[in-house]
N, CA, C and O of each residue as an XYZ file, in Angstrom:
800
protein
N     -13.671    -54.824    -51.032
C     -14.960    -54.104    -51.904
C     -15.407    -55.038    -52.813
O     -16.628    -55.087    -52.961
N     -14.636    -55.889    -53.543
C     -15.178    -56.806    -54.618
C     -16.125    -57.842    -54.017
O     -17.126    -58.290    -54.575
N     -15.633    -58.188    -52.693
C     -16.445    -59.265    -52.001
C     -17.860    -58.698    -51.688
O     -18.911    -59.329    -51.795
N     -17.710    -57.317    -51.256
C     -19.049    -56.818    -50.859
C     -19.947    -56.749    -52.057
O     -21.111    -57.145    -51.983
N     -19.415    -56.235    -53.209
C     -20.267    -56.049    -54.428
C     -20.799    -57.183    -54.943
O     -21.916    -57.187    -55.460
N     -19.908    -58.434    -54.829
C     -20.437    -59.649    -55.326
C     -21.616    -60.101    -54.474
O     -22.563    -60.599    -55.083
N     -21.694    -59.992    -53.074
C     -22.548    -60.463    -52.168
C     -23.624    -59.759    -52.307
O     -24.684    -60.373    -52.182
N     -23.672    -58.416    -52.574
C     -24.676    -57.319    -52.965
C     -25.589    -57.925    -54.247
O     -26.810    -58.070    -54.202
N     -24.883    -58.189    -55.192
C     -25.298    -58.541    -56.535
C     -25.940    -59.942    -56.482
O     -26.995    -60.245    -57.039
N     -25.114    -60.807    -55.690
C     -26.006    -62.139    -55.364
C     -27.359    -62.139    -54.701
O     -28.352    -62.706    -55.156
N     -27.307    -61.523    -53.703
C     -28.672    -61.178    -53.066
C     -29.636    -60.521    -53.917
O     -30.778    -60.928    -54.134
N     -29.034    -59.350    -54.441
C     -30.289    -58.986    -55.603
C     -30.807    -59.898    -56.430
O     -32.019    -60.013    -56.608
N     -29.847    -60.678    -57.046
C     -30.263    -61.758    -57.906
C     -31.323    -62.816    -57.468
O     -32.210    -63.357    -58.128
N     -30.934    -62.961    -56.033
C     -31.769    -64.043    -55.376
C     -33.264    -63.252    -55.165
O     -34.309    -63.876    -55.347
N     -33.264    -62.167    -54.862
C     -34.480    -61.435    -54.488
C     -35.351    -61.226    -55.694
O     -36.576    -61.304    -55.594
N     -34.645    -60.916    -57.032
C     -35.170    -60.662    -58.180
C     -35.793    -61.864    -58.859
O     -36.666    -61.737    -59.719
N     -35.285    -63.132    -58.419
C     -35.715    -64.370    -59.073
C     -36.940    -64.876    -58.209
O     -37.873    -65.502    -58.713
N     -36.856    -64.529    -56.767
C     -38.028    -64.988    -56.139
C     -39.340    -63.997    -56.215
O     -40.491    -64.317    -55.918
N     -38.918    -62.795    -56.657
C     -39.851    -61.879    -57.008
C     -40.374    -61.774    -58.298
O     -41.183    -60.903    -58.614
N     -39.952    -62.612    -59.041
C     -40.344    -62.706    -60.794
C     -41.910    -62.969    -60.703
O     -42.366    -63.781    -59.898
N     -42.463    -62.461    -61.309
C     -44.078    -62.478    -61.404
C     -44.682    -63.774    -62.094
O     -45.810    -64.230    -61.905
N     -43.584    -64.327    -63.028
C     -44.003    -65.786    -63.406
C     -43.583    -66.825    -62.406
O     -43.643    -68.030    -62.649
N     -43.130    -66.288    -61.206
C     -43.190    -67.334    -60.019
C     -44.251    -66.971    -59.046
O     -45.124    -67.762    -58.688
N     -44.126    -65.519    -58.555
C     -45.112    -65.238    -57.341
C     -46.509    -65.221    -57.895
O     -47.407    -65.683    -57.190
N     -46.773    -64.755    -59.039
C     -48.292    -64.850    -59.380
C     -48.949    -66.090    -59.437
O     -50.029    -66.276    -58.876
N     -48.261    -67.085    -60.189
C     -49.061    -68.414    -60.439
C     -49.020    -69.145    -58.882
O     -49.956    -69.852    -58.510
N     -48.107    -68.949    -58.229
C     -48.115    -69.787    -56.751
C     -49.168    -69.053    -55.827
O     -49.814    -69.688    -54.994
N     -49.321    -67.627    -56.015
C     -50.339    -66.999    -55.195
C     -51.674    -67.367    -55.486
O     -52.475    -67.672    -54.603
N     -52.004    -67.346    -56.978
C     -53.099    -67.928    -57.691
C     -53.615    -69.175    -57.106
O     -54.754    -69.320    -56.664
N     -52.596    -70.151    -57.142
C     -52.888    -71.440    -56.731
C     -53.446    -71.729    -55.322
O     -54.371    -72.489    -55.037
N     -52.577    -70.846    -54.370
C     -52.891    -71.098    -53.037
C     -54.251    -70.395    -52.645
O     -54.988    -70.936    -51.821
N     -54.592    -69.171    -53.240
C     -55.632    -68.596    -52.938
C     -56.985    -69.389    -53.601
O     -58.063    -69.511    -53.020
N     -56.706    -69.831    -54.779
C     -57.862    -70.452    -55.358
C     -58.354    -71.738    -54.550
O     -59.534    -72.037    -54.370
N     -57.329    -72.388    -54.130
C     -57.479    -73.867    -53.504
C     -58.014    -73.620    -52.033
O     -58.755    -74.472    -51.543
N     -57.640    -72.385    -51.242
C     -57.978    -72.210    -49.914
C     -59.236    -71.628    -50.096
O     -59.930    -71.875    -49.109
N     -59.889    -70.896    -51.012
C     -61.268    -70.284    -51.050
C     -62.278    -70.850    -51.815
O     -63.425    -70.406    -51.844
N     -61.841    -71.934    -52.511
C     -62.967    -72.543    -53.378
C     -62.859    -74.027    -53.466
O     -61.811    -74.606    -53.180
N     -63.892    -74.623    -53.845
C     -64.047    -76.269    -53.889
C     -62.980    -76.704    -55.025
O     -62.585    -76.002    -55.955
N     -62.657    -77.870    -54.758
C     -61.498    -78.431    -55.826
C     -61.913    -78.154    -57.268
O     -61.175    -77.574    -58.065
N     -63.265    -78.648    -57.590
C     -63.610    -78.374    -59.135
C     -63.266    -77.121    -59.447
O     -62.461    -76.958    -60.364
N     -63.776    -76.056    -58.787
C     -63.902    -74.802    -59.092
C     -62.348    -74.250    -59.282
O     -61.969    -73.568    -60.234
N     -61.565    -74.675    -58.214
C     -60.243    -74.084    -58.020
C     -59.491    -74.639    -59.238
O     -58.705    -73.916    -59.851
N     -59.725    -75.949    -59.608
C     -59.109    -76.516    -60.503
C     -59.218    -76.042    -62.283
O     -58.430    -76.066    -63.229
N     -60.486    -75.672    -62.106
C     -61.034    -74.879    -63.550
C     -60.443    -73.585    -63.765
O     -60.118    -73.220    -64.894
N     -60.257    -72.732    -62.538
C     -59.806    -71.463    -62.508
C     -58.175    -71.701    -62.822
O     -57.571    -71.074    -63.693
N     -57.625    -72.627    -62.034
C     -56.148    -72.850    -62.152
C     -55.787    -73.198    -63.654
O     -54.766    -72.702    -64.129
N     -56.640    -74.090    -64.476
C     -56.323    -74.549    -65.813
C     -56.608    -73.201    -66.581
O     -55.914    -72.936    -67.562
N     -57.502    -72.428    -66.215
C     -57.520    -71.061    -67.137
C     -56.461    -70.260    -67.038
O     -55.802    -69.938    -68.026
N     -56.197    -69.861    -65.832
C     -55.053    -68.698    -65.415
C     -53.794    -69.172    -65.674
O     -53.025    -68.556    -66.412
N     -53.455    -70.388    -65.049
C     -52.188    -70.966    -65.305
C     -51.981    -71.569    -66.572
O     -50.928    -71.270    -67.135
N     -52.798    -72.397    -67.177
C     -52.742    -73.268    -68.389
C     -52.734    -72.329    -69.515
O     -51.908    -72.467    -70.416
N     -53.664    -71.310    -69.525
C     -53.964    -70.801    -70.753
C     -53.250    -69.314    -70.636
O     -53.246    -68.612    -71.647
N     -52.643    -68.822    -69.415
C     -51.921    -67.487    -69.687
C     -50.422    -67.840    -69.414
O     -49.546    -67.780    -70.277
N     -50.223    -68.227    -68.073
C     -48.733    -68.357    -67.326
C     -47.904    -69.261    -68.237
O     -46.812    -68.915    -68.688
N     -48.503    -70.481    -68.491
C     -47.551    -71.428    -69.143
C     -47.246    -71.043    -70.649
O     -46.119    -71.153    -71.132
N     -48.317    -70.596    -71.327
C     -48.020    -70.029    -72.785
C     -46.876    -68.684    -72.852
O     -46.057    -68.433    -73.736
N     -47.150    -67.976    -71.627
C     -46.287    -66.668    -71.627
C     -44.785    -67.165    -71.323
O     -43.815    -66.828    -72.002
N     -44.738    -67.966    -70.268
C     -43.330    -68.770    -69.958
C     -42.767    -69.202    -71.141
O     -41.659    -68.762    -71.448
N     -43.410    -70.092    -71.955
C     -43.052    -70.821    -73.030
C     -42.427    -69.712    -74.082
O     -41.296    -69.780    -74.562
N     -43.382    -68.693    -74.334
C     -42.773    -67.509    -75.396
C     -41.633    -66.783    -74.935
O     -40.806    -66.367    -75.747
N     -41.498    -66.568    -73.559
C     -40.349    -65.945    -73.110
C     -39.242    -66.847    -72.992
O     -38.139    -66.333    -73.178
N     -39.276    -68.160    -72.707
C     -38.150    -69.056    -72.926
C     -37.586    -69.082    -74.327
O     -36.403    -68.881    -74.601
N     -38.565    -69.352    -75.198
C     -38.202    -69.463    -76.667
C     -37.480    -68.259    -77.246
O     -36.446    -68.372    -77.904
N     -38.095    -67.052    -76.961
C     -37.641    -65.877    -77.416
C     -36.167    -65.671    -76.650
O     -35.262    -65.286    -77.390
N     -35.887    -65.854    -75.470
C     -34.697    -65.911    -74.983
C     -33.587    -66.760    -75.548
O     -32.435    -66.347    -75.676
N     -33.966    -67.888    -75.857
C     -33.179    -69.050    -76.157
C     -32.738    -68.497    -77.973
O     -31.608    -68.624    -78.445
N     -33.527    -68.103    -78.467
C     -33.263    -67.728    -79.978
C     -32.616    -66.439    -80.019
O     -32.192    -66.058    -81.109
N     -32.465    -65.661    -78.934
C     -31.849    -64.308    -78.790
C     -32.754    -63.177    -79.239
O     -32.275    -62.050    -79.372
N     -34.086    -63.425    -79.490
C     -34.688    -62.402    -79.676
C     -34.936    -61.492    -78.379
O     -35.160    -60.291    -78.532
N     -34.899    -62.018    -77.214
C     -34.886    -61.307    -75.787
C     -33.573    -61.356    -75.359
O     -32.893    -62.367    -75.528
N     -33.125    -60.296    -74.786
C     -31.786    -60.189    -74.212
C     -31.623    -61.222    -72.820
O     -30.555    -61.723    -72.469
N     -32.773    -61.385    -72.219
C     -32.806    -62.082    -70.905
C     -34.232    -62.437    -70.645
O     -35.109    -61.858    -71.286
N     -34.535    -63.345    -69.752
C     -35.824    -63.813    -69.534
C     -36.627    -62.785    -68.577
O     -37.778    -63.043    -68.225
N     -36.060    -61.784    -68.237
C     -36.793    -60.790    -67.645
C     -37.311    -59.782    -68.732
O     -38.092    -58.869    -68.462
N     -36.804    -60.028    -69.996
C     -37.265    -58.919    -71.077
C     -36.916    -57.465    -70.652
O     -37.740    -56.550    -70.665
N     -35.836    -57.358    -70.338
C     -35.294    -55.924    -69.801
C     -35.214    -54.914    -70.734
O     -35.016    -53.740    -70.421
N     -35.369    -55.342    -71.967
C     -35.036    -54.295    -73.222
C     -36.507    -53.684    -73.496
O     -37.449    -54.437    -73.743
N     -36.642    -52.418    -73.446
C     -37.828    -51.918    -73.611
C     -38.603    -52.163    -74.756
O     -39.820    -52.333    -74.680
N     -37.856    -52.198    -76.020
C     -38.318    -52.315    -77.243
C     -38.814    -53.913    -77.401
O     -39.863    -54.192    -77.982
N     -37.897    -54.968    -76.788
C     -38.295    -56.415    -76.865
C     -39.368    -56.522    -76.104
O     -40.113    -57.469    -76.360
N     -39.682    -55.747    -75.155
C     -40.667    -56.032    -74.127
C     -42.243    -55.691    -74.901
O     -43.315    -56.031    -74.400
N     -42.129    -55.101    -75.950
C     -43.578    -54.798    -76.866
C     -44.218    -56.062    -77.264
O     -45.428    -56.255    -77.148
N     -43.351    -56.953    -77.754
C     -43.870    -58.156    -78.366
C     -44.389    -59.212    -77.252
O     -45.192    -60.100    -77.536
N     -43.869    -59.032    -76.001
C     -44.358    -59.797    -74.852
C     -45.843    -59.232    -74.627
O     -46.838    -59.958    -74.617
N     -45.858    -58.072    -74.479
C     -47.374    -57.500    -74.269
C     -48.296    -57.915    -75.500
O     -49.437    -58.336    -75.314
N     -47.800    -57.791    -76.628
C     -48.726    -58.313    -77.770
C     -49.300    -59.562    -77.569
O     -50.455    -59.863    -77.869
N     -48.285    -60.443    -76.939
C     -48.550    -61.901    -76.874
C     -49.259    -62.181    -75.580
O     -49.861    -63.253    -75.520
N     -49.283    -61.423    -74.584
C     -49.699    -61.766    -73.457
C     -51.163    -61.173    -73.107
O     -51.984    -61.764    -72.405
N     -51.354    -59.932    -73.697
C     -52.616    -59.218    -73.549
C     -53.883    -60.090    -74.085
O     -54.778    -60.388    -73.294
N     -53.925    -60.418    -75.197
C     -54.983    -61.237    -75.863
C     -55.373    -62.282    -74.978
O     -56.575    -62.440    -74.765
N     -54.351    -63.175    -74.316
C     -54.596    -64.262    -73.596
C     -55.137    -63.693    -72.307
O     -56.054    -64.368    -71.840
N     -54.835    -62.734    -71.688
C     -55.569    -62.159    -70.394
C     -57.066    -61.844    -70.834
O     -58.038    -62.199    -70.169
N     -57.136    -61.196    -71.931
C     -58.650    -60.695    -72.252
C     -59.372    -61.844    -72.404
O     -60.458    -61.893    -71.827
N     -58.894    -63.081    -73.261
C     -59.727    -64.091    -73.590
C     -60.304    -64.843    -72.266
O     -61.479    -65.165    -72.088
N     -59.233    -65.043    -71.396
C     -59.248    -65.745    -70.238
C     -60.375    -65.059    -69.292
O     -61.225    -65.688    -68.661
N     -60.226    -63.712    -69.313
C     -61.220    -62.774    -68.549
C     -62.588    -63.004    -69.002
O     -63.500    -63.170    -68.191
N     -62.781    -63.023    -70.367
C     -63.958    -63.334    -70.872
C     -64.769    -64.406    -70.652
O     -65.984    -64.425    -70.455
N     -63.861    -65.430    -70.711
C     -64.335    -66.790    -70.536
C     -64.830    -67.083    -69.109
O     -65.783    -67.831    -68.886
N     -64.239    -66.552    -68.314
C     -64.510    -66.528    -66.725
C     -65.809    -65.925    -66.420
O     -66.557    -66.416    -65.574
N     -66.129    -64.748    -67.169
C     -67.200    -63.987    -67.219
C     -68.521    -64.776    -67.477
O     -69.435    -64.960    -66.673
N     -68.417    -65.255    -68.923
C     -69.244    -66.132    -69.467
C     -69.691    -67.353    -68.999
O     -70.779    -67.881    -69.225
N     -68.759    -67.769    -68.321
C     -68.877    -68.958    -67.468
C     -69.507    -68.869    -65.932
O     -69.658    -69.814    -65.158
N     -69.790    -67.653    -65.735
C     -70.344    -67.248    -64.481
C     -69.752    -67.629    -63.213
O     -70.326    -68.022    -62.197
N     -68.363    -67.431    -63.454
C     -67.351    -67.600    -62.339
C     -67.602    -66.382    -61.206
O     -68.328    -65.405    -61.384
N     -66.890    -66.657    -60.104
C     -67.069    -65.550    -58.976
C     -66.628    -64.267    -59.626
O     -65.874    -64.163    -60.593
N     -67.300    -63.166    -58.846
C     -66.905    -61.993    -59.404
C     -65.679    -61.471    -58.828
O     -65.127    -60.542    -59.417
N     -65.090    -62.014    -57.582
C     -63.855    -61.842    -57.203
C     -62.700    -62.207    -58.134
O     -61.751    -61.466    -58.390
N     -62.911    -63.535    -58.645
C     -61.919    -63.802    -59.810
C     -62.103    -63.229    -60.955
O     -61.048    -63.057    -61.565
N     -63.109    -62.837    -61.523
C     -63.328    -62.096    -62.715
C     -62.761    -60.470    -62.598
O     -62.297    -59.809    -63.528
N     -62.916    -60.093    -61.369
C     -62.377    -58.730    -61.173
C     -60.993    -58.808    -61.106
O     -60.371    -58.167    -61.954
N     -60.328    -59.498    -60.227
C     -59.015    -59.751    -60.072
C     -58.090    -59.952    -61.338
O     -56.945    -59.515    -61.456
N     -58.811    -60.708    -62.279
C     -58.126    -60.692    -63.606
C     -58.472    -59.811    -64.536
O     -57.728    -59.673    -65.507
N     -59.514    -59.141    -64.438
C     -59.836    -57.912    -65.157
C     -58.862    -56.857    -64.797
O     -58.288    -56.223    -65.682
N     -58.657    -56.647    -63.580
C     -57.618    -55.529    -63.130
C     -56.305    -55.882    -63.493
O     -55.509    -55.017    -63.858
N     -55.981    -57.162    -63.422
C     -54.444    -57.581    -63.924
C     -54.431    -57.352    -65.381
O     -53.329    -57.013    -65.811
N     -55.400    -57.454    -66.266
C     -55.355    -57.202    -67.534
C     -55.111    -55.761    -67.801
O     -54.370    -55.408    -68.719
N     -55.844    -54.747    -66.855
C     -55.651    -53.395    -67.119
C     -54.292    -53.082    -66.822
O     -53.679    -52.309    -67.558
N     -53.709    -53.644    -65.733
C     -52.266    -53.372    -65.400
C     -51.466    -53.669    -66.417
O     -50.509    -52.916    -66.594
N     -51.629    -54.677    -67.213
C     -50.581    -55.164    -68.123
C     -51.055    -54.220    -69.393
O     -50.111    -53.888    -70.110
N     -52.151    -53.807    -69.736
C     -52.323    -52.892    -70.845
C     -51.758    -51.232    -70.507
O     -51.371    -50.389    -71.315
N     -51.867    -51.149    -69.154
C     -51.388    -49.663    -68.922
C     -49.882    -49.735    -69.048
O     -49.220    -48.787    -69.472
N     -49.326    -50.965    -68.641
C     -47.859    -50.920    -68.559
C     -47.311    -50.989    -70.241
O     -46.209    -50.561    -70.582
N     -48.026    -51.435    -70.922
C     -47.623    -51.485    -72.483
C     -47.777    -50.346    -72.974
O     -46.988    -49.988    -73.849
N     -48.845    -49.459    -72.541
C     -49.015    -48.025    -72.893
C     -47.798    -47.043    -72.579
O     -47.274    -46.234    -73.345
N     -47.512    -47.306    -71.354
C     -46.381    -46.653    -70.651
C     -44.864    -47.050    -71.413
O     -43.889    -46.303    -71.503
N     -44.975    -48.287    -71.861
C     -43.648    -48.815    -72.402
C     -43.236    -48.046    -73.504
O     -42.039    -48.061    -73.789
N     -44.007    -47.385    -74.163
C     -43.845    -46.552    -75.523
C     -42.729    -45.402    -74.662
O     -41.817    -44.887    -75.309
N     -42.869    -45.150    -73.511
C     -42.011    -43.912    -73.070
C     -40.942    -44.507    -72.187
O     -39.762    -44.173    -72.295
N     -41.389    -45.427    -71.279
C     -40.556    -45.870    -70.122
C     -40.863    -47.078    -69.803
O     -42.010    -47.506    -69.938
N     -39.857    -47.805    -69.327
C     -39.930    -49.394    -69.211
C     -40.198    -49.598    -67.653
O     -39.263    -49.883    -66.905
N     -41.413    -49.454    -67.217
C     -41.778    -49.687    -65.825
C     -41.495    -51.024    -65.352
O     -41.524    -51.960    -66.151
N     -41.214    -51.211    -64.082
C     -40.916    -52.618    -63.498
C     -42.122    -53.492    -63.250
O     -42.812    -53.273    -62.254
N     -42.411    -54.421    -64.046
C     -43.387    -55.569    -63.932
C     -43.207    -56.277    -62.568
O     -44.214    -56.603    -61.939
N     -42.099    -56.504    -62.133
C     -41.724    -57.067    -60.860
C     -42.331    -56.371    -59.739
O     -43.022    -56.976    -58.920
N     -42.127    -55.262    -59.676
C     -42.770    -54.231    -58.633
C     -44.144    -54.180    -58.755
O     -44.835    -54.410    -57.762
N     -44.765    -53.850    -60.071
C     -46.103    -53.609    -60.143
C     -46.889    -54.911    -59.705
O     -47.823    -54.754    -58.918
N     -46.659    -55.874    -60.044
C     -47.341    -57.063    -60.001
C     -47.395    -57.580    -58.299
O     -48.329    -58.115    -57.700
N     -46.003    -57.190    -57.793
C     -45.821    -57.658    -56.236
C     -46.821    -56.609    -55.450
O     -47.392    -57.108    -54.480
N     -47.047    -55.546    -55.665
C     -47.777    -54.420    -55.108
C     -49.255    -54.808    -55.534
O     -50.124    -54.789    -54.662
N     -49.548    -55.126    -56.711
C     -50.765    -55.747    -57.035
C     -51.322    -56.900    -56.187
O     -52.485    -56.962    -55.787
N     -50.418    -57.749    -55.973
C     -50.589    -58.979    -55.054
C     -50.809    -58.372    -53.637
O     -51.628    -58.815    -52.832
N     -50.093    -57.447    -53.450
C     -50.364    -56.975    -51.968
C     -51.799    -56.369    -51.549
O     -52.351    -56.407    -50.450
N     -52.195    -55.850    -52.656
C     -53.601    -55.122    -52.563
C     -54.620    -56.303    -52.427
O     -55.526    -56.250    -51.595
N     -54.462    -57.293    -53.206
C     -55.231    -58.684    -53.154
C     -55.306    -59.235    -51.750
O     -56.300    -59.542    -51.092
N     -54.063    -59.286    -51.455
C     -54.020    -60.032    -49.988
C     -54.632    -59.172    -48.826
O     -55.041    -59.669    -47.777
N     -54.655    -57.702    -49.147
C     -55.309    -56.897    -47.816
C     -56.754    -57.245    -47.986
O     -57.416    -56.924    -47.000
N     -57.466    -57.833    -48.990
C     -58.855    -58.277    -48.862
C     -58.986    -59.675    -48.610
O     -60.071    -60.203    -48.853
N     -57.942    -60.425    -48.109
C     -57.793    -61.812    -47.781
C     -57.167    -62.143    -46.346
O     -57.696    -62.583    -45.325
N     -55.710    -61.734    -46.667
C     -55.049    -61.863    -45.452
C     -54.067    -60.589    -45.308
O     -52.976    -60.539    -45.878
N     -54.562    -59.601    -44.509
C     -53.824    -58.415    -44.304
C     -52.519    -58.429    -44.146
O     -51.818    -57.658    -44.800
N     -51.959    -59.359    -43.203
C     -50.350    -59.587    -42.780
C     -49.715    -59.766    -44.055
O     -48.661    -59.184    -44.311
N     -50.332    -60.599    -44.943
C     -49.638    -61.044    -46.142
C     -49.423    -59.853    -47.100
O     -48.444    -59.664    -47.821
N     -50.404    -59.173    -46.984
C     -50.353    -57.885    -48.020
C     -49.079    -57.151    -47.435
O     -48.175    -56.970    -48.251
N     -48.880    -56.716    -46.184
C     -47.851    -55.877    -45.730
C     -46.395    -56.720    -46.048
O     -45.365    -56.097    -46.305
N     -46.435    -58.151    -45.999
C     -45.329    -58.922    -46.543
C     -44.949    -58.531    -48.048
O     -43.810    -58.262    -48.429
N     -46.014    -58.546    -48.772
C     -45.787    -58.358    -50.110
C     -45.439    -56.844    -50.255
O     -44.967    -56.570    -51.358
N     -45.541    -56.013    -49.564
C     -45.222    -54.498    -49.785
C     -43.433    -54.380    -49.500
O     -42.619    -53.746    -50.172
N     -43.190    -55.224    -48.276
C     -41.772    -55.433    -48.126
C     -41.005    -55.936    -49.121
O     -39.895    -55.465    -49.368
N     -41.537    -56.956    -49.797
C     -41.006    -57.795    -50.798
C     -40.830    -56.760    -52.055
O     -39.819    -56.821    -52.755
N     -41.769    -55.897    -52.280
C     -41.712    -54.920    -53.392
C     -40.545    -54.013    -53.097
O     -39.617    -53.822    -53.883
N     -40.647    -53.536    -52.051
C     -39.273    -52.829    -51.636
C     -37.964    -53.366    -52.001
O     -37.133    -52.751    -52.669
N     -37.829    -54.486    -51.552
C     -36.764    -55.372    -51.779
C     -36.538    -55.533    -53.329
O     -35.455    -55.366    -53.889
N     -37.576    -55.840    -53.863
C     -37.357    -56.192    -55.408
C     -37.067    -54.831    -56.271
O     -36.253    -54.815    -57.194
N     -37.739    -53.821    -55.908
C     -37.149    -52.610    -56.474
C     -35.738    -52.239    -56.289
O     -35.082    -51.786    -57.227
N     -35.254    -52.409    -55.133
C     -33.826    -52.457    -54.738
C     -33.110    -53.257    -55.626
O     -32.156    -52.783    -56.244
N     -33.529    -54.639    -55.786
C     -32.726    -55.708    -56.518
C     -32.653    -55.387    -58.024
O     -31.702    -55.659    -58.757
N     -33.864    -54.730    -58.399
C     -33.806    -54.474    -60.033
C     -32.763    -53.372    -60.194
O     -32.133    -53.361    -61.252
N     -32.514    -52.470    -59.298
C     -31.710    -51.352    -59.534
C     -30.309    -51.614    -59.360
O     -29.493    -51.047    -60.087
N     -29.972    -52.377    -58.515
C     -28.578    -53.102    -58.328
C     -28.189    -54.003    -59.521
O     -27.035    -53.955    -59.948
N     -29.043    -54.762    -60.034
C     -28.754    -55.277    -61.216
C     -28.860    -54.833    -62.499
O     -28.695    -55.545    -63.489
N     -29.189    -53.427    -62.509
C     -29.273    -52.453    -63.596
C     -30.335    -53.042    -64.545
O     -30.149    -52.872    -65.750
N     -31.356    -53.672    -64.164
C     -32.376    -54.083    -65.064
C     -33.592    -52.828    -65.032
O     -34.618    -52.834    -65.714
N     -33.223    -51.888    -64.161
C     -34.299    -50.735    -64.152
C     -33.591    -49.620    -63.383
O     -32.755    -49.838    -62.505
N     -33.943    -48.553    -63.734
C     -33.557    -47.264    -63.050
C     -34.540    -47.049    -61.872
O     -35.575    -47.690    -61.692
N     -34.100    -46.137    -61.165
C     -34.889    -45.666    -59.967
C     -36.382    -45.182    -60.355
O     -37.388    -45.531    -59.737
N     -36.367    -44.297    -61.514
C     -37.539    -43.849    -62.117
C     -38.489    -44.893    -62.649
O     -39.710    -44.738    -62.618
N     -37.931    -45.889    -63.105
C     -38.685    -47.047    -63.673
C     -39.342    -47.813    -62.509
O     -40.544    -48.063    -62.420
N     -38.434    -48.129    -61.680
C     -39.086    -48.703    -60.429
C     -40.374    -47.966    -59.809
O     -41.427    -48.549    -59.548
N     -40.143    -46.664    -59.623
C     -41.058    -45.653    -59.152
C     -42.543    -46.057    -59.966
O     -43.551    -46.517    -59.430
N     -42.360    -45.761    -61.309
C     -43.550    -45.949    -62.241
C     -44.089    -47.349    -62.085
O     -45.314    -47.469    -62.074
N     -43.424    -48.296    -61.976
C     -43.944    -49.628    -61.633
C     -44.783    -49.471    -60.426
O     -45.961    -49.827    -60.428
N     -44.199    -48.938    -59.384
C     -44.828    -48.979    -58.079
C     -46.204    -48.027    -58.139
O     -47.121    -48.233    -57.343
N     -46.262    -47.165    -58.960
C     -47.444    -46.299    -59.280
C     -48.441    -47.168    -59.797
O     -49.530    -47.286    -59.234
N     -48.118    -47.830    -60.911
C     -49.048    -48.577    -61.650
C     -49.801    -49.598    -60.721
O     -51.010    -49.672    -60.501
N     -48.637    -50.467    -60.170
C     -49.259    -51.432    -59.201
C     -50.057    -51.027    -58.155
O     -51.046    -51.664    -57.793
N     -49.630    -49.861    -57.580
C     -50.592    -49.218    -56.259
C     -51.877    -48.573    -56.900
O     -52.886    -48.414    -56.212
N     -51.838    -48.272    -57.976
C     -53.089    -47.487    -58.560
C     -54.194    -48.454    -58.902
O     -55.387    -48.287    -58.650
N     -53.601    -49.569    -59.556
C     -54.609    -50.467    -59.975
C     -54.903    -51.352    -58.818
O     -56.079    -51.695    -58.695
N     -54.033    -51.782    -57.946
C     -54.384    -52.523    -56.710
C     -55.466    -51.917    -55.869
O     -56.411    -52.513    -55.351
N     -55.160    -50.546    -55.810
C     -56.093    -49.737    -54.726
C     -57.648    -49.561    -55.357
O     -58.672    -49.551    -54.674
N     -57.585    -49.437    -56.714
C     -58.903    -49.370    -57.239
C     -59.652    -50.745    -57.164
O     -60.844    -50.823    -56.867
N     -58.877    -51.796    -57.449
C     -59.529    -53.265    -57.114
C     -60.104    -53.439    -55.707
O     -61.179    -53.961    -55.412
N     -59.047    -52.825    -54.772
C     -59.479    -52.937    -53.486
C     -60.786    -52.356    -53.224
O     -61.722    -52.944    -52.682
N     -60.781    -51.163    -53.647
C     -62.072    -50.487    -53.496
C     -63.398    -51.080    -54.049
O     -64.479    -50.937    -53.478
N     -63.245    -51.667    -55.055
C     -64.513    -52.421    -55.743
C     -64.724    -53.622    -54.790
O     -65.881    -53.861    -54.443
N     -63.678    -54.429    -54.318
C     -63.950    -55.585    -53.417
C     -64.561    -54.930    -52.036
O     -65.478    -55.550    -51.497
N     -64.143    -53.825    -51.496
C     -64.672    -53.562    -50.357
C     -66.160    -52.700    -50.388
O     -66.806    -52.354    -49.399
N     -66.499    -52.464    -51.821
C     -67.818    -52.180    -51.996
C     -69.015    -53.331    -51.995
O     -70.204    -53.040    -51.865
N     -68.589    -54.486    -52.137
C     -69.271    -55.606    -52.232
C     -70.021    -55.704    -50.853
O     -69.385    -55.419    -49.838
N     -71.305    -56.081    -50.759
C     -72.066    -56.209    -49.549
C     -71.601    -57.479    -48.771
O     -72.129    -57.773    -47.699
């Protein structure tokens, strides 16, 4: 029984690491940007999104985890998570505005706008319950993928289910927290998908 429990936790840990938004989202952004844009445009977008949002946020999480302000890199404590939102949301808003003012593609602007809305809603919900950002962002990526590579979208849905399982097994989230994360990611993702499909 102990071995089974150990294997189960090890698998859950691997899935949770693979599905961490700080890993999946930047990789997805880079692949999509360089697959659908010229090198100059893709590089500019990558600098803004990865360099001005993800790298600072990852650095913030690392420092806070090292000095003990955060219990772990996942920021699993609901109260601790508030400061992460306060740090990340302004970066998202600023980069979204810069993309819009520099007349970048509507796809990129909308994708980042809805990602910002997702994080803002997660912050508001966090006053009452700690939703799973792992699951939210994975499902959000699924809806983005449906507009580009539908098969990949279904892959992300399967990954989201596995991530939800892993977060519960690792006791980082309860079932209801995973469900709330799923609702947020699916709701924002489906609205974004609707806007994308409206385009001529």
